[in-house]
C-alpha positions, 0 to 999 in steps of 0.5 A: 535757354530755350527748354522746349527746344530741348530734345528732353523728352516729356514723360520718363525715359528707361534707361542705360545704367551702363550708359551713364555712367560711361563717362564717370565710370560711377553711377552714383557719380553721375547721378549726382552730377544730374542732380546738381544740373537739375537743381540748376535748371529747376532754379533758372526756370523758376526764375523766368516764370517768376519774372514773366508773372510778376508783369501780371501781378496786382497790388491790390489790397481786396481779396474780394476781385479776382482777375483772371488773366489770359496770358497769365494762364498760357505762361503758366501753361507752356510753363507745365508742358515743359520736361522736367528739370531731372529729364533736362539734366539728364538729356544733357548729360546724355548729350555731353552737354553737362560740365564736370570736374572731381575736385578730388581728382584735381588734387591728386592729380597736382600731388604726383605733378610735385612728386 
């Protein structure tokens, strides 16, 4: 996923609570969904960054020599400028790009079918 192409704002944006709970009917459920998606995005970003920075890792035992790698600094700056995972997740939720389901609701529907 290219996070730079996301329409998510870089800074915090005030949102209407009622807009967030339209789909679920419950603001707490919406926040829980956004939170879980933000955790997924955070893990994915961290893995991407770790893979890119691992290419520049030096396995030298000498602590005296510290090399500044320009490419490594640019990669770090790129990831610092990305929107926070919570903002990315909120934007995805608002744009209906997040798949979620309620297992308790699914069970209730199955029990009604058997009656």
